[in-house]
N, CA, C and O atoms as CSV, one atom per row, in Angstrom:
chain,resi,resn,atom,element,x,y,z
A,1,MET,N,N,-25.663,-7.920,-29.213
A,1,MET,CA,C,-24.671,-7.061,-28.035
A,1,MET,C,C,-25.090,-5.479,-28.665
A,1,MET,O,O,-25.479,-5.087,-29.766
A,2,GLN,N,N,-24.782,-4.794,-27.314
A,2,GLN,CA,C,-24.694,-3.286,-27.571
A,2,GLN,C,C,-23.500,-2.513,-27.921
A,2,GLN,O,O,-22.592,-2.955,-27.218
A,3,GLN,N,N,-23.110,-1.666,-28.594
A,3,GLN,CA,C,-21.953,-1.086,-28.158
A,3,GLN,C,C,-21.811,0.448,-27.780
A,3,GLN,O,O,-22.475,1.355,-28.281
A,4,GLN,N,N,-21.205,0.530,-27.181
A,4,GLN,CA,C,-21.587,2.012,-26.275
A,4,GLN,C,C,-20.630,2.474,-27.436
A,4,GLN,O,O,-19.691,1.945,-28.031
A,5,GLN,N,N,-21.428,3.982,-27.520
A,5,GLN,CA,C,-19.810,5.130,-28.804
A,5,GLN,C,C,-19.568,5.681,-27.795
A,5,GLN,O,O,-20.080,6.008,-26.724
A,6,ASN,N,N,-18.395,5.737,-28.518
A,6,ASN,CA,C,-17.350,6.952,-27.772
A,6,ASN,C,C,-17.525,7.991,-28.333
A,6,ASN,O,O,-17.513,8.054,-29.562
A,7,THR,N,N,-17.799,9.418,-27.279
A,7,THR,CA,C,-18.201,10.383,-27.735
A,7,THR,C,C,-16.907,11.234,-27.970
A,7,THR,O,O,-16.883,12.291,-28.601
A,8,GLY,N,N,-15.874,10.646,-27.394
A,8,GLY,CA,C,-14.473,11.185,-26.995
A,8,GLY,C,C,-13.844,12.552,-26.239
A,8,GLY,O,O,-12.773,13.146,-26.371
A,9,THR,N,N,-15.355,12.829,-25.141
A,9,THR,CA,C,-15.165,13.273,-23.813
A,9,THR,C,C,-14.422,12.724,-22.910
A,9,THR,O,O,-15.070,11.798,-22.423
A,10,GLN,N,N,-13.450,12.804,-22.451
A,10,GLN,CA,C,-12.975,12.433,-21.106
A,10,GLN,C,C,-13.226,13.555,-19.842
A,10,GLN,O,O,-13.214,14.775,-19.684
A,11,GLN,N,N,-13.478,12.217,-18.989
A,11,GLN,CA,C,-13.469,13.374,-17.748
A,11,GLN,C,C,-12.415,13.677,-16.935
A,11,GLN,O,O,-11.384,13.008,-17.003
A,12,GLY,N,N,-12.530,14.614,-16.158
A,12,GLY,CA,C,-11.178,15.589,-15.996
A,12,GLY,C,C,-10.670,14.796,-14.676
A,12,GLY,O,O,-11.021,13.983,-13.821
A,13,MET,N,N,-9.463,15.706,-15.169
A,13,MET,CA,C,-8.612,15.235,-13.406
A,13,MET,C,C,-8.714,16.377,-12.893
A,13,MET,O,O,-8.687,17.543,-13.286
A,14,MET,N,N,-8.927,15.438,-11.254
A,14,MET,CA,C,-9.516,15.932,-9.918
A,14,MET,C,C,-8.327,17.151,-9.806
A,14,MET,O,O,-7.218,16.744,-10.152
A,15,GLN,N,N,-8.361,18.162,-9.505
A,15,GLN,CA,C,-7.217,19.259,-9.438
A,15,GLN,C,C,-7.628,19.252,-7.927
A,15,GLN,O,O,-7.554,20.454,-7.672
A,16,GLN,N,N,-7.943,18.750,-6.988
A,16,GLN,CA,C,-8.265,18.765,-5.345
A,16,GLN,C,C,-8.546,17.105,-4.870
A,16,GLN,O,O,-9.400,16.402,-5.411
A,17,PRO,N,N,-7.758,16.702,-3.892
A,17,PRO,CA,C,-7.854,15.556,-3.586
A,17,PRO,C,C,-9.481,15.853,-2.573
A,17,PRO,O,O,-9.291,16.889,-1.936
A,18,PRO,N,N,-10.110,15.604,-2.438
A,18,PRO,CA,C,-11.707,15.385,-1.610
A,18,PRO,C,C,-11.373,15.493,-0.390
A,18,PRO,O,O,-10.228,15.070,-0.230
A,19,SER,N,N,-11.860,15.876,0.579
A,19,SER,CA,C,-11.390,16.344,1.355
A,19,SER,C,C,-11.966,15.547,3.043
A,19,SER,O,O,-11.909,15.922,4.214
A,20,VAL,N,N,-12.486,14.339,2.360
A,20,VAL,CA,C,-12.671,12.624,3.227
A,20,VAL,C,C,-12.438,11.695,2.628
A,20,VAL,O,O,-12.847,11.460,1.491
A,21,ILE,N,N,-11.596,10.868,3.433
A,21,ILE,CA,C,-11.106,9.739,2.842
A,21,ILE,C,C,-12.455,8.457,3.265
A,21,ILE,O,O,-12.794,8.275,4.435
A,22,THR,N,N,-13.039,7.735,2.165
A,22,THR,CA,C,-13.762,6.895,2.574
A,22,THR,C,C,-13.354,5.374,2.950
A,22,THR,O,O,-12.319,5.031,2.378
A,23,THR,N,N,-13.751,4.692,3.523
A,23,THR,CA,C,-13.360,3.128,4.099
A,23,THR,C,C,-12.605,2.568,2.988
A,23,THR,O,O,-11.398,2.348,3.088
A,24,LYS,N,N,-13.477,2.257,1.609
A,24,LYS,CA,C,-12.692,1.610,0.706
A,24,LYS,C,C,-11.190,2.223,0.331
A,24,LYS,O,O,-10.127,1.620,0.181
A,25,ASP,N,N,-11.494,3.653,0.236
A,25,ASP,CA,C,-10.174,4.317,0.188
A,25,ASP,C,C,-8.742,4.367,1.374
A,25,ASP,O,O,-7.559,4.698,1.296
A,26,HIS,N,N,-9.709,3.802,2.506
A,26,HIS,CA,C,-8.438,3.840,3.604
A,26,HIS,C,C,-8.067,2.522,3.348
A,26,HIS,O,O,-6.858,2.315,3.454
A,27,LEU,N,N,-8.930,1.348,2.969
A,27,LEU,CA,C,-8.513,0.588,2.741
A,27,LEU,C,C,-7.337,-0.425,1.571
A,27,LEU,O,O,-6.810,-1.538,1.539
A,28,TYR,N,N,-7.398,0.715,0.824
A,28,TYR,CA,C,-6.899,0.380,-0.226
A,28,TYR,C,C,-5.666,0.964,-0.327
A,28,TYR,O,O,-4.803,0.587,-1.119
A,29,LEU,N,N,-5.517,2.121,0.659
A,29,LEU,CA,C,-3.708,2.763,1.263
A,29,LEU,C,C,-3.010,1.790,2.129
A,29,LEU,O,O,-1.875,1.323,2.029
A,30,THR,N,N,-4.164,1.539,3.209
A,30,THR,CA,C,-3.157,0.628,3.942
A,30,THR,C,C,-3.060,-0.268,3.130
A,30,THR,O,O,-2.035,-0.912,3.355
A,31,ASP,N,N,-3.639,-0.657,2.250
A,31,ASP,CA,C,-3.087,-1.989,1.416
A,31,ASP,C,C,-1.509,-1.957,0.713
A,31,ASP,O,O,-0.583,-2.767,0.750
A,32,MET,N,N,-1.698,-0.418,-0.038
A,32,MET,CA,C,-0.166,-0.117,-0.502
A,32,MET,C,C,0.850,0.086,0.270
A,32,MET,O,O,2.065,0.048,0.074
A,33,LEU,N,N,-0.013,0.381,1.476
A,33,LEU,CA,C,1.226,0.783,2.623
A,33,LEU,C,C,2.164,-0.994,2.809
A,33,LEU,O,O,3.297,-1.265,2.412
A,34,SER,N,N,1.618,-1.494,3.208
A,34,SER,CA,C,1.768,-2.685,3.279
A,34,SER,C,C,2.420,-3.173,2.022
A,34,SER,O,O,3.651,-3.183,2.009
A,35,TRP,N,N,1.684,-3.629,0.834
A,35,TRP,CA,C,3.062,-4.404,-0.048
A,35,TRP,C,C,3.694,-3.718,-0.318
A,35,TRP,O,O,3.986,-3.866,-1.505
A,36,ASN,N,N,4.170,-2.922,0.124
A,36,ASN,CA,C,5.624,-1.653,0.011
A,36,ASN,C,C,6.690,-1.638,1.120
A,36,ASN,O,O,7.914,-1.563,1.012
A,37,LEU,N,N,6.111,-1.705,1.936
A,37,LEU,CA,C,6.912,-2.274,3.727
A,37,LEU,C,C,7.349,-4.203,3.671
A,37,LEU,O,O,8.285,-4.746,4.256
A,38,LEU,N,N,6.562,-4.695,2.993
A,38,LEU,CA,C,6.649,-5.714,2.650
A,38,LEU,C,C,7.940,-6.381,1.640
A,38,LEU,O,O,8.859,-7.116,2.002
A,39,ALA,N,N,7.672,-5.885,0.376
A,39,ALA,CA,C,8.293,-5.635,-0.835
A,39,ALA,C,C,9.430,-4.868,-0.499
A,39,ALA,O,O,10.308,-5.511,-1.075
A,40,MET,N,N,10.103,-3.744,0.153
A,40,MET,CA,C,11.053,-3.202,0.847
A,40,MET,C,C,12.081,-4.747,2.139
A,40,MET,O,O,13.128,-5.275,1.763
A,41,LYS,N,N,11.528,-5.030,3.249
A,41,LYS,CA,C,12.376,-6.192,3.390
A,41,LYS,C,C,12.296,-7.188,2.821
A,41,LYS,O,O,13.276,-7.898,3.046
A,42,LYS,N,N,11.448,-7.705,2.036
A,42,LYS,CA,C,11.909,-9.230,1.015
A,42,LYS,C,C,13.306,-8.760,0.388
A,42,LYS,O,O,14.281,-9.509,0.345
A,43,ALA,N,N,13.307,-7.333,-0.133
A,43,ALA,CA,C,14.368,-7.456,-0.868
A,43,ALA,C,C,15.725,-6.773,-0.363
A,43,ALA,O,O,16.745,-6.442,-0.967
A,44,HIS,N,N,15.382,-6.701,0.838
A,44,HIS,CA,C,16.484,-6.182,1.430
A,44,HIS,C,C,16.897,-7.742,2.523
A,44,HIS,O,O,18.029,-7.680,3.002
A,45,PHE,N,N,16.200,-8.840,2.844
A,45,PHE,CA,C,16.701,-10.100,2.976
A,45,PHE,C,C,17.516,-10.729,1.945
A,45,PHE,O,O,18.587,-11.333,1.892
A,46,PHE,N,N,16.172,-10.183,0.777
A,46,PHE,CA,C,17.448,-11.432,-0.176
A,46,PHE,C,C,18.999,-10.692,-0.639
A,46,PHE,O,O,19.961,-11.161,-1.248
A,47,ALA,N,N,18.763,-9.445,-0.098
A,47,ALA,CA,C,20.192,-8.772,-0.834
A,47,ALA,C,C,20.651,-9.259,-0.255
A,47,ALA,O,O,21.619,-9.825,-0.763
A,48,SER,N,N,20.440,-9.496,1.211
A,48,SER,CA,C,21.726,-9.556,2.735
A,48,SER,C,C,22.026,-11.150,2.621
A,48,SER,O,O,22.937,-11.588,3.323
A,49,GLN,N,N,21.083,-12.329,1.505
A,49,GLN,CA,C,21.732,-13.390,1.817
A,49,GLN,C,C,22.399,-13.583,0.496
A,49,GLN,O,O,23.014,-14.648,0.435
A,50,CYS,N,N,22.450,-12.782,-0.672
A,50,CYS,CA,C,23.416,-12.817,-2.115
A,50,CYS,C,C,24.749,-12.286,-1.958
A,50,CYS,O,O,25.148,-11.330,-1.293
A,51,SER,N,N,25.776,-13.671,-3.225
A,51,SER,CA,C,26.533,-13.011,-2.584
A,51,SER,C,C,27.813,-11.930,-4.496
A,51,SER,O,O,28.886,-11.390,-4.765
A,52,ASP,N,N,26.228,-12.426,-5.201
A,52,ASP,CA,C,26.567,-11.284,-6.514
A,52,ASP,C,C,26.757,-10.220,-5.736
A,52,ASP,O,O,26.243,-10.126,-4.621
A,53,GLN,N,N,27.675,-9.135,-6.374
A,53,GLN,CA,C,27.410,-7.756,-5.786
A,53,GLN,C,C,27.353,-6.984,-6.283
A,53,GLN,O,O,27.971,-5.951,-6.023
A,54,GLU,N,N,26.511,-7.160,-7.310
A,54,GLU,CA,C,26.130,-6.579,-8.679
A,54,GLU,C,C,24.692,-6.773,-7.867
A,54,GLU,O,O,24.218,-5.907,-7.132
A,55,LEU,N,N,23.977,-8.295,-8.180
A,55,LEU,CA,C,22.845,-8.639,-7.786
A,55,LEU,C,C,22.177,-7.533,-6.350
A,55,LEU,O,O,21.243,-6.733,-6.381
A,56,LYS,N,N,23.089,-7.909,-5.211
A,56,LYS,CA,C,22.769,-7.478,-4.054
A,56,LYS,C,C,22.455,-5.804,-4.316
A,56,LYS,O,O,21.433,-5.292,-3.858
A,57,ALA,N,N,23.592,-4.915,-5.210
A,57,ALA,CA,C,23.337,-3.650,-5.099
A,57,ALA,C,C,22.021,-3.062,-5.924
A,57,ALA,O,O,21.677,-1.911,-5.654
A,58,GLU,N,N,21.312,-3.766,-6.867
A,58,GLU,CA,C,20.346,-4.430,-7.493
A,58,GLU,C,C,19.034,-4.301,-6.566
A,58,GLU,O,O,18.065,-3.577,-6.796
A,59,LEU,N,N,19.218,-5.162,-5.470
A,59,LEU,CA,C,18.178,-5.766,-4.753
A,59,LEU,C,C,18.149,-4.227,-3.808
A,59,LEU,O,O,17.038,-3.706,-3.718
A,60,GLU,N,N,19.417,-3.457,-3.068
A,60,GLU,CA,C,19.475,-2.356,-2.158
A,60,GLU,C,C,18.349,-1.486,-2.759
A,60,GLU,O,O,17.461,-0.817,-2.231
A,61,LYS,N,N,18.672,-1.711,-3.979
A,61,LYS,CA,C,17.688,-0.226,-4.985
A,61,LYS,C,C,16.619,-0.119,-5.062
A,61,LYS,O,O,15.802,0.800,-5.112
A,62,VAL,N,N,16.627,-1.496,-5.075
A,62,VAL,CA,C,14.781,-2.250,-5.542
A,62,VAL,C,C,13.948,-1.615,-3.684
A,62,VAL,O,O,12.845,-1.072,-3.625
A,63,GLY,N,N,14.681,-1.844,-2.665
A,63,GLY,CA,C,14.530,-1.833,-0.939
A,63,GLY,C,C,14.346,-0.572,-0.532
A,63,GLY,O,O,13.703,-0.119,0.415
A,64,LYS,N,N,15.413,0.271,-1.911
A,64,LYS,CA,C,15.215,1.868,-1.375
A,64,LYS,C,C,14.271,1.929,-2.034
A,64,LYS,O,O,13.355,1.871,-1.213
A,65,MET,N,N,13.674,2.042,-3.387
A,65,MET,CA,C,12.805,1.749,-3.828
A,65,MET,C,C,11.686,2.210,-3.406
A,65,MET,O,O,11.250,3.360,-3.360
A,66,HIS,N,N,11.298,1.315,-3.131
A,66,HIS,CA,C,10.067,0.388,-1.912
A,66,HIS,C,C,9.977,1.467,-0.850
A,66,HIS,O,O,8.826,1.637,-0.447
A,67,GLU,N,N,10.667,2.042,-0.436
A,67,GLU,CA,C,11.146,2.316,1.782
A,67,GLU,C,C,10.692,4.007,0.813
A,67,GLU,O,O,9.916,4.630,1.538
A,68,GLN,N,N,10.926,4.661,-0.289
A,68,GLN,CA,C,10.485,6.172,-0.693
A,68,GLN,C,C,9.213,5.857,-0.941
A,68,GLN,O,O,8.503,6.693,-0.382
A,69,HIS,N,N,8.532,5.000,-1.549
A,69,HIS,CA,C,7.058,5.113,-2.190
A,69,HIS,C,C,6.210,4.761,-0.969
A,69,HIS,O,O,4.991,4.873,-0.839
A,70,TYR,N,N,7.559,4.094,0.313
A,70,TYR,CA,C,6.111,4.237,1.259
A,70,TYR,C,C,5.763,5.245,2.558
A,70,TYR,O,O,4.860,5.614,3.308
A,71,SER,N,N,7.272,5.410,2.215
A,71,SER,CA,C,7.669,7.462,3.440
A,71,SER,C,C,6.723,8.302,2.294
A,71,SER,O,O,6.076,9.241,2.756
A,72,ARG,N,N,6.622,8.085,1.123
A,72,ARG,CA,C,6.258,9.224,0.459
A,72,ARG,C,C,3.982,9.190,0.648
A,72,ARG,O,O,3.187,10.126,0.727
A,73,ILE,N,N,3.785,7.822,0.645
A,73,ILE,CA,C,2.741,7.415,0.986
A,73,ILE,C,C,2.330,8.450,2.463
A,73,ILE,O,O,1.640,9.466,2.545
A,74,LEU,N,N,2.882,7.886,3.218
A,74,LEU,CA,C,3.044,8.373,4.400
A,74,LEU,C,C,2.722,10.059,4.168
A,74,LEU,O,O,1.547,10.388,4.007
A,75,THR,N,N,3.416,10.736,4.161
A,75,THR,CA,C,3.699,12.322,3.973
A,75,THR,C,C,2.896,12.908,2.821
A,75,THR,O,O,3.108,14.008,2.310
A,76,HIS,N,N,2.018,12.105,2.499
A,76,HIS,CA,C,1.098,12.779,1.581
A,76,HIS,C,C,0.250,12.357,2.691
A,76,HIS,O,O,0.571,13.136,3.589
A,77,LEU,N,N,-0.822,11.422,3.240
A,77,LEU,CA,C,-1.322,11.462,3.789
A,77,LEU,C,C,-1.052,12.475,5.191
A,77,LEU,O,O,-1.940,13.324,5.118
A,78,ASN,N,N,-0.614,12.618,5.835
A,78,ASN,CA,C,-0.114,13.044,6.873
A,78,ASN,C,C,-0.483,14.421,6.488
A,78,ASN,O,O,-1.076,15.158,7.276
A,79,THR,N,N,0.007,14.959,4.748
A,79,THR,CA,C,-0.117,16.389,4.669
A,79,THR,C,C,-1.109,16.639,4.240
A,79,THR,O,O,-1.386,17.786,4.593
A,80,ASN,N,N,-2.052,16.126,3.502
A,80,ASN,CA,C,-2.845,16.535,3.474
A,80,ASN,C,C,-4.410,15.805,4.494
A,80,ASN,O,O,-5.596,16.079,4.308
A,81,GLN,N,N,-3.879,14.965,5.410
A,81,GLN,CA,C,-4.941,15.392,6.724
A,81,GLN,C,C,-4.838,16.772,7.692
A,81,GLN,O,O,-5.714,17.321,8.361
A,82,LYS,N,N,-3.197,17.165,7.467
A,82,LYS,CA,C,-3.211,17.900,8.147
A,82,LYS,C,C,-3.848,19.437,7.560
A,82,LYS,O,O,-4.234,20.377,8.254
A,83,ALA,N,N,-3.812,19.336,5.955
A,83,ALA,CA,C,-3.852,20.864,5.144
A,83,ALA,C,C,-5.293,20.572,5.445
A,83,ALA,O,O,-5.663,21.479,6.190
A,84,THR,N,N,-6.548,19.519,5.164
A,84,THR,CA,C,-7.803,19.561,4.740
A,84,THR,C,C,-8.475,19.093,5.939
A,84,THR,O,O,-9.683,19.333,5.950
A,85,GLY,N,N,-7.957,18.424,7.057
A,85,GLY,CA,C,-8.934,17.904,7.936
A,85,GLY,C,C,-9.357,17.505,7.603
A,85,GLY,O,O,-10.518,17.912,7.603
A,86,ALA,N,N,-9.062,16.061,6.783
A,86,ALA,CA,C,-9.525,15.291,6.359
A,86,ALA,C,C,-10.057,13.802,7.562
A,86,ALA,O,O,-9.204,13.561,8.415
A,87,GLN,N,N,-10.726,13.334,7.589
A,87,GLN,CA,C,-11.506,12.335,8.300
A,87,GLN,C,C,-11.891,11.189,7.325
A,87,GLN,O,O,-12.272,11.212,6.155
A,88,LEU,N,N,-11.647,10.099,8.269
A,88,LEU,CA,C,-12.372,8.588,7.200
A,88,LEU,C,C,-13.662,8.769,7.288
A,88,LEU,O,O,-14.049,9.090,8.412
A,89,GLN,N,N,-14.488,8.666,6.442
A,89,GLN,CA,C,-16.232,8.283,6.707
A,89,GLN,C,C,-16.639,6.735,6.563
A,89,GLN,O,O,-17.808,6.386,6.727
């Protein structure tokens, strides 16, 4: 077995998002939106079924967190699409 040598260099962080969203990127973003929406709905449902007020409050916080993530992803996508004219490839 050959071992790869670590050269100590790291790839730099991307300074700007690409102007094109690939199909793979689009599918992943769609999944992220779906996961957050489902988690938000489940947290809200379980909070509505819960009689323990402390647990109910925590479930509502979780639901709000996922709602914020969902909104942030949409806002980011809409902002970048308008700013760069990004298109699906």
